[in-house]
ZAMI-403135 format. One record per residue (C-alpha): residue in one letter; x, y, z. Coordinates in steps of 0.05 Angstrom, whole numbers, plus 5000, padded with zeros to 4 digits. Example, Ala and Ser with C-alpha at 12.3 -4.5 7.8 and 13.67 -1.06 7.14 Angstrom:
A524649105156;S527349795143;
END
This chain:
M521752197398;N521052947395;L516052927452;R521152577497;L526353107485;L521653677501;P521953617577;L529453577576;L529754197533;L525254567582;L529454357642;S535754587607;M532655257592;S530155357663;A537055187690;H540155737647;A534656217666;E536156187742;P539356817772;E546656817791;A548356657862;L548557277910;P555157457944;P555857238016;V553257718069;V558958048107;D557758268179;D559759008181;S558559068255;T566058978267;Y567159648231;Y560760038239;G557959758302;G556160168364;A559060108433;N552759768457;L552459288398;P555058588406;N561858488376;T561557828340;G567657918298;G572758148350;G573258858322;V572259548353;N565059728368;V563060388336;A556560748325;P552860558263;G554561008204;V560661328238;N567361288203;P572661038252;R577761508222;T573162108236;Q572261878308;S579861808316;S581062508289;A575862798337;S579262448395;S585962738374;L582963428369;N580063358439;Q586863168465;V590163758430;Y584864228459;G585963948528;Q593464038522;L592464748495;E587964938554;Q593064638602;M598665038569;Q594465678572;K593265558646;E600665468658;V602266098618;R597366498660;Q600566228724;L607466398698;S605167098679;G602467198749;M609066968779;V612967438733;E608468028752;E609467868826;Q616967828818;A617068488778;H613068818834;E617768548887;L623768788846;T620769488840;E619569508915;L626769288928;K629369838882;K625170348919;R627870108986;Q634970118961;S634070828935;T631171049002;L636870729040;L642071058995;D638771739003;D638571649079;M645871439080;D647872039038;Q644072509084;R647472209145;L654372279114;Q652972999097;S650573139167;L656872819196;E661273229149;K657673869168;A658373699242;K665773569233;V666774229197;A662974599251;T667374259304;D673774449268;T671675169264;S671275559329;A664175719350;T665976439360;E668576549291;V664477049253;P664777279181;V669177859166;V665278499156;A669479039125;P668579699160;A664680199120;V668880759094;P665281409105;A664181809042;A668082449035;P663783029055;A661583458999;A664784138992;P660584659027;V656785088980;A658385808991;N652786279006;V653086588938;E649287208929;T646787378860;P651787838827;I649388518814;N648388618740;A646089208701;A638889008703;A638588878778;A643089458798;P639489998836;T638190628798;V642991188811;P638991798831;A638792298776;V642492928782;P637693508796;A636793968738;V638494558782;A645694308788;P647894168718;S654994278738;V654993608777;A656993048730;P653192388734;A656491818772;T661491428731;A662090668728;T667990688775;E664191068827;A658390578820;T663089988831;E665990318892;K659090418921;F656989698903;P663289258907;K663488578873;Q661787958915;I667987608940;Y667086848938;P670686448992;P675485908966;P672585198968;K674584769026;P678984159010;P675383489015;A676283109080;P681382539077;P678181839077;A677981479143;P683580969150;V681380249138;A682279819199;K687279259191;V683878569186;G685878129244;E688077399245;K681277119262;E677577529211;Q682377359155;Y682076619170;Q674476629173;A674076989107;A678376469072;Y674475899104;D667776199083;T670376269012;L672275519012;R665475329040;D661975728985;G665675328932;H670475868908;Y676575428912;S681575868875;K679876468919;A680176028981;I687175778962;A689476498954;G686276699020;F689476129060;N696276259029;S695676999047;F693576829117;L699476349127;S704276889101;S701577389152;F700576909211;P705076299201;T704876129275;G698176409293;E692476079330;Y689075859266;A695275699226;S694574929230;N687274969211;A688875429153;Q694374939129;Y689474359133;W683874709095;L688974939043;G690274199030;E682774069024;A682174648974;Y687774348932;K684573658936;V677773868911;S681274268856;Q684673608835;N691573888848;I694073248881;P701473438889;A699774108922;A694573768967;R699673238989;D704773779004;A699674189044;F697573589087;N704873399100;K706174109124;V700674029176;I704473439204;S711473749200;N709974479218;Y704574359271;P705973669303;T701673819365;S695674059326;P689173659330;K689073699255;V694973209248;P690772569250;D685972869199;A691773049154;L694472339158;L687672059141;K687072509081;L693972299057;G691571579060;Y685371759019;L689772118968;E694171508960;L688071058950;E685571518896;Q692371458862;N692070698868;N697870688917;T694670178964;A700869999003;K702470729018;A695270859036;K695370279086;E701570579119;Y697971239132;L691570909156;A695470449204;K699371039231;V692971419245;S689970829284;A696370699322;S698571409338;Y691771739350;P686871219378;N679871399401;T679371969351;T674572069294;A680272009244;A682471349276;N675471059270;L674871259197;A681870969183;A679970309216;K673670249173;K677470409110;M682869909128;A677569369141;A674569519073;L681369439040;T683168789076;G676168489074;G675568439150;A671368769203;P673669429234;Q677469369299;
END
């Protein structure tokens, strides 16, 4: 009986002694497979031993690097464009400065030519005649007075004539009289100063204005007009008096001086210039309507003159149109 149970006991023990079943084999090729490996599970083929997350991060970094290089390239292009535009702007500024300087020189040349035209070519600066110095009083031919030391020795009285007294001081004086000095001549009277003529006085005042001494120029022109109110250069003096007041910022006096050119010297060639300057004065005082009246009057009453051309240009600038 025991012998029969022995095989059963052995079978039961062998059954318990068998190892446990191994887990099923999982195909990892779907996760760690290479690009050239067959994809049996429908997943992404990757190289063996490479983490898919690491490969994804590397791909993202490559994309970022590519974008960064593209941005750096665009920045370099933009920097080049900015430098080119800065260079062009610098050149434009230089050209503008050159044009402004050339325009200023042209305006100064025109102004100088106008001043030279207004002034007669024969006008010369006033040269005051030299006053001769008074001659010095003639020095008298003074002889050295005879003194006791230089006086000649009176011959001694011979001893054989003791009765003759020696010469007294009076007798010596009579023999050698004192030197008589002639009275000094009176100084010669100074030569009379020649009276300055009309042309010289006008030229002196004009030169003073041109040299920038405006106060002296105003006094000079006023003195000239007092001496020669109807002279040959009176209208010119009245006009330049207005200019002197204008540059001195004495606007009422300048306006009055220019109006006197028109009223006192209506046939003078300075009348259109005076009207033009009155228009400029009103513009500076923001009296645009009054300024337009003066400018229109210059163009209408004195056509084909320099003042009329300047008035037309100024009127066109005010109205926004082209000069007539």
